[in-house]
N, C-alpha and C positions, 0 to 999 in steps of 0.2 A: 330434515331442517334442523339446524343447530340451536340449542336453548337461547343463545344469546341474540339470534335473528329472530326468533319467535315472540320473546316476551315484550318487546318495545311495541309489538302491534296489540297488545292487550286492551289498550284504551278503547279500541274500536269494537271488542268482542266481549269484554268482561262482564258488562251489564247483562249481556244475553245469555250467560251461562247459566244452564239449569242447576237448580240447588236441590240437594237431598232433602228429604223430611226433616232430619234432624236440626236444619238450619231454620226451621219455623219459628216465627216470633212467639213469645209467652203472651199471655194475655195483657193487654193494654195496661190494665191497672197496676201489674206487678212489673212493668218494664224498667221503671226507674230503681227498683230494688234488685235487679239481677244484672251483672257483668257478664258479657259473653267475650270469650277470649280464644285466639288460635295459637297454640303453643308451637314450638319450633319443631317438635316431633312427637310421636305418639308416646305416651306414658305407659311403657311396658313394664317397668318396676315401680312399685309404690314405696320401695324401702330405700330411703336416702343415705343409708349407711351401707347397704350391699354394693351400691354402685355410686360412681362419681359423675354419672350422666347429669347435665344441666337441668333436664326436663324433671328428672326425679328430684334434684335439689331444690327446684322451684315449688314441686308438689310440697316438699316437706316444710317449706317455710310457711306454706299455708296452715299446715296440720299440727306442726310442732313449734314450741319454743324454746330458747335456749337459756342457759343460766347467765350468759352474757352475750351482748350484741356488739358489732363493729361499726364505727362510722367510715367515712371514706379516707380518713387520714389513718386508719388501722387502730384507733384508740378503743379499748373495750369499755363498755357501760353496762351496768347490770341490767337484766331482764327479769327472769324467775328469781334471781338472787337480790337479796336486799344489800348485800354487801359482804366485805370479808376482812379477816385480821390476819396478819403475818406474825408469827411469833418464832422464838428458837433460832434467832439469826437467819430466818427465811426458809427453815427446814419445817416448818408446821404452818399450813394454811387452813383456816376454818372460814367456810363459806355459810352464810346463814340465808335460808329461803325467804322470800316475802310471804306474809301471812295472806290467808284466803285464796291461794292459787289452787286450781282444780284441774283434773283431766275430763275429757269429753264423756266420761261415764260419773262424772261428779264426785269421783274419789278425789280426796286431797293429794296433792302432789308431796311426796316425802322424800326426806334425804336418801333412803333406801333406793328409791326410783332413779334419783339422779346417780347414784353411785353405779347402779346397774348399767344405765345408759352411757355414762363416761367409759366405763369398762369395755362396752362393745364398740362403741365409736372409736375408741383408742386402738382396737385392734385392727381398723382398717384405714385411718388417717395418718398420714406422715406425722403432722404435729403431734396429734395424739399417741402415736407409738413413741415419740421422743418424750412425752409428758409420763406416760406409765412407765417408761424404763427409769425415769428418775424418781418414780415414787416407790417407797417402802411399804405404805399402806393406804388405801383409800377405803373409807369407812363412813357409816352414818353414827353420829355421835347421839342423836336422838331425831325425832321426826323433822326438825326444820336445820339441822346443822350437819354438814359435810366436812369431813376431815381429810387432808392430805398429809401424809408423814413422808418426807422426802430424803432420799440420800444425800442430796446436797441441794443447796438453793437452785430454784427454777425461777427466775424473775418473772419468765413471759407466761406463767401458769394461766393466768385469766385471759391472756392473749390467745392462747390456744383454744380455751373454752369458747371464746368470741369469734373465731375463724370463720369467716363468711363463706368460704368455698365450699366445705363439706362440714357442716355445723354438727356439733354435739347435741343432737335432737333429744330432747327429754321425753322418754316413754314410760309407761307403768313398768315396773320391775318385772312382771310376768312377761312382756314382750320383750324387754331389753336384755333378758336371759337367753334369748334366742341366739344360736350360734352366728357370729357376724359374717360367715361365709354361707348361710342359708337366708333366704327371704323372709320377712315377716308376713304374716298374713292378718294379724288383728291391727288395726289402724286406729286404735284409741289414741289421741293425742293430746297435746298440751297448749296448742295455738289457738289463734283468733278464728279459726274456720274448722269444722268437722267434715272429714271425708264421707261422702255418702257411697257406702260401698256397694249397696244395692243398685245404684244407677251406674256403676262404673262398666264401661264396656271398651276394654283394650282395642286400640285402634280406631274408636269412633268418638268415645265421650266419657267425661269424668266430671263430677260435680261436688261442690262444697257448700256447707250451710254455715252461717254466722253461728258461732258458739256464744249463747248468752251468758255463760257463766266465766268467759274469758276475762280476766282483771289486767288491763296494760298498766305499765308503769305510769306514774302520776307526774313524772316531770321530764325534762330532756328535749332536744330537738330531733326530729325524725332525720336520720341519715343511714343509708344503707340497712343494716339490720338492728340499728341502734334507735333508742327514742320510743316514745308511745305508739303502740300498734293499734289503731282505731279502725275497725271494721265497719265501713259505711254501707256496705252492701248486704243484703240478706243471703244473697246466693251468688257463688261465681260458677260459671259453667265454662268448660274446657272442650271446645269443639275440634277434634282431630281431623283436620282437612289438610291433606299433603299435596293437594293440586294448588298451585298458586293462582290460577285464573279464579277457581272457585272461591278461595279465601279472600281475593281481591274484590271480587263482585259482591261478595257479602260484607265486606267492610264499607265499600261505596255505598251500599243500599241501606247500610243501618242494621242489617241482620246480626253483624257481630260489632263488638265495639273496640277490640283490641287485636292487632295481628303481630305477633311478638317479632317476627323475623322474616320480613318480605325480601325476595329477591330484589338487588339493587335496581334493577331495571324497572322495577314497578315505583320506585320512589319519586319520580318526576311526576308521573301520574298522580300519585297521591298528593303531591305539593300543589298541583293545580286544582284540588278539589278542596273549596272553602270550608268544608265540614269535617276535614281531616288535618291532623298534625303529624308531622315527620319529626322525630327527636332520637338523639344518640342514646342507645340504650345503656351503655357503660362507658364513660369518657375515658377511662383508662385503656380501653381497648381490650380485644380478645387475641391470645397468642396461639398461632397454628403450630403444628408438630407432625412428623412422621416417626411413629415409634415402632421399632424393629424387634421382632422376637427373639430374644437371645437364647431361647431353648432350644431352637430348631434352626437346622442347616437350611440356607448357608449363612445366617446372620450370627449364628454361634461363633463364627470365624472374625475375630476383630479385623484383620486385614481387609476382608471383604466389606465389614460396615465402613471401614475408613474410605475405601476406594469411592464409595457413593458421594462423598461430601463434595468432590471436585465437579460434579455434574449437576447439583441441585442448584437451582435458580429461585430464590424466594419470591421474586416479582411474577414468575410462572403461576405460582400457587395463589399468589393475592389477585392477580388480574381475572383469572378463571372464575373467580367468585365475585370480585367487587368491581371489575372493570379497570380501565385505565387511569380514572380519577385518583391521585395520590392523596387526595384529602380523606379516601376511604381506607388507606392503608399504609405501612411503610415496610420496607424490605431490608432493612438494617439490623434485623432483630437477633439477639443472642438468647441466653438462658433465662434471663430475668426480665420482668415487664419493663419495656422502655420508660425512662423517666423515673424509675423506682430508685431507691438509694444503692442497689447492689448492680444494676445495670452497667456493663463496661464492655470493652472490645477485646478483652483477654482471651486468646485462644482461637478466635474466629476466622484467622487466615484462611483455612480450607475453605470457607464457606463465601469467601470474597475474592475479588479479583476476577479475571476472565474464567468463565466456565469452560470445560475441557471434557468432552464426552470421550475423546479418544484417549485421554489419560486414564480416565475411569476403566475403560476397556481393558487397557493394558494392565493396570493394577489389578482388576479382577483375575486376570489370566494368571498374573504373578502370584496371587494369593490362593490359587488352586480352585476356582470356582469351576464345576463340574456340571453346569447345567441342571442343577437341581431346581424344582419348582419354587416360586416365589408367589404366594398366595396373598393378594391385597385385598383387604376387606373394605368394600364400598357400599355407599347407601343409595335409596332411591328417593328420599323425603326429607333430607337436610340439605339445600341447595349447596352450602359451603362444602360441607363433607362430600357431598356426591362430586363436586368439581375437582376438590383435592385428590380424591381417590382415582380419577381418571387422568389428571395430570401426573400422579405418581406411577400409575400404570403404563402410561405413555413414556414417562421418562426411563423407567426401568426397562421397557422394551429397547429403547433406543441405546441403552447401555450394554443390551445384549443379554439380560436376564431372561429367564424362562418364566413368564408372568401368568398367573391365573388370577383375574378380577373376579372376585366373588361378591356378586351385588345382591343386596336384600334391603328391608327396611331397617330403619335404626334400631327399633327393638330387637331384632334379630342379630344385628351386629353386637349390641350390647351383651346377650347371651353368649354369642360365638367368641368374642374375644376374651371371655372368663376362661376359656378352656386352654390347659396347659399340654395338650395332646400334640403328638406329630401330625403332619399334614394328612398323612394316609388315614388318620382316624378323626378328621375334622377340624384339625388345627390351623393355625395361620402364620403369616409372616411379617406382614406389615399393616398396622392400622392408622389412621390419621383423624384428626379432631382438632379441636382448639379449648383452652382453658382462659377463664377470666383473668383480668389485671391482677385481682387480690390473690390468686392462686400461686401465681408466677412471681409475685413480689418479693420473696425472701426464702432463704433455705429452709426456713421453718415450716413454710406452708407448700412449698413447690412439690408435687408429687412425683414428677418424673426424673429428679436428680438423686434419688435413692438408689444405692447398690445392694440392697438387702434380699435379693434373689426372689424366691418363690413367695415371699411375706410381701413383696412390694407391688406396684402398680403393674398392670398388665404389660407383658413384654419381660419382666422379671430378670434384668441384668443383675448379675454378682459382680460388684465392683468394690471392694473392701476400702479402696482409698476414697470413694465418696463417703462412705459412713464414717470414716476417720474425720475427714474434713468437715462433714456437718456436725459431728459431735464437738470439734474444735470450735465451730463457729458458735454454738451454744455457750461454750466456755470462755469465749474472748472476753477481754476486759474493758473493751471500749469500741466505738463505732468504726474507728479507722482500721482495727484489726479484723472487725467483722467484714468489711468491705474487701481487705486484702484476702481474706479466707474465701469469700464469695467469688473473687476472681480466680482462684485457684479451682474452685467447684466447677466454674464454667470451662476451665482449661481441661479438667478432667473428663467433663462430659463431652465435649468435643473430641478429646482423643480417644475415648472408650466407645464414642458413639452411643451413649445411653439413649439418645434421640436426636432428631434433626429438627431445629427450629425452621419454619417455614414463613415467618413474618408475622406482622401484628396488624389486625383489621378492626375496624369501628363499625360495629352494626348500627343500624338504623331500626327503630320500631315505628309502627304507624298506628294512631288510635283516633278515635272520634274527639273533636275540639271540645265536646261538652263535659269531657272528662279532664279532672284537675287533681293537683295534689300527688301526682306520681312521684314515688322516691325513686331517684336515678340510681343505677347500678346492675339490676336484675329484674325480673318481671315480679313486683311486689304488690300484693293485693291489699294491704292495709293502708289507710290514710287517702287512698285514691277515692274519688266520689264524683258524682254527676251533678252538674249546675244547669 
């Protein structure tokens, strides 16, 4: 039975689904103080710097705070920082920490903790890498003041520290000194909730307790990761439920409060339930992609990568996940988020017009494709990624590629895609997923437009021209110049096939109607409360 045939019948069967013991209700007296949530996937990594996985990022926002937060217009606002001054014609920035801020072990948050945290984050994050490259010295002047001495002015410095997609999470110095390519084990944080490590069971359960010592900013309007972060719940519980029928039944019966990312087929069922609300999770949309591994054959060959473009149809990927309703997706997507200042049509011709599988086959032959295996990483537990990996595998088979579809849970995919080994030693050829609107909004934050080889995002393309263009974008004198450079970046991404855009989609989230105050953009657990 096809997934799309089965799920519409869920309304007749969901309430009868047996629920496992972890779904049991807490004691009635405590119910109002506990928020029960089903995340999009298993929390397999508790380190939001080591991975860009959204589930780890969402976990990170519960546990860690940042020096600056970002509103929905991408403007930075102080969080742990009280503010900053800029001196020496933009070459010296001094950020002062707020008074009275503490880690979960009740130690004060000091400037040296922030310095170590920024250094660790900056090794992994694309925006952070650029900031550190512009920095001659990053130091703690005293317990409350952080100093950046720059080689040249970097006007976007606090924008980097406020980036919402992979934030510069502030950790104790002892934790932040962990090699950024190794995962942390100490989860002492700086945010509004404490991670309850003793209750953590990967694949089943994670829990967080309100940190009574957290000190929110005293002013501002909550917007994305900016403004006061008020924890109204004593406890947040993440129930890892990968079966949509079970999660649906639990939401309808009130055994969970919030289902982050239900399949689109479930939404009409939820809309008919007067106790449930269906809302857009991120109005900016999420951007899908196919990432090819440039280290391994056959996609170390540019001509073979280029041949694929003429057979990829974005609508196939979008409808596989979101159905035929175009209110849920768009298929004219380029490198940058649609509607963002840098979105354009530049260089997209190979992805547009009639699709031609026969042309792809001919170009593959001419490029010397010799039946090398193509390993596509697929998931069992994230509906969108599951659908896209199957579409990709089917598409590549029709192109004549020798496809190996490697299916596993998302946590295993995250571990496996970090491997730079050849296929015979566990490596891979293609991975697919999506990034949020703010990740793909500009060259500063977009992780897939880097050409910095093994230091870059999984797939590791070495494309010096992309690095040159990105440097020029940061140095551009005005917005018109930045837009022109962004168009050249898009042309180069498509020509080199750094990755293949597969469309933009709009996730819906489902939650009990007695929850109010949800901050739109991602699963945020401050300011939301029960009425």
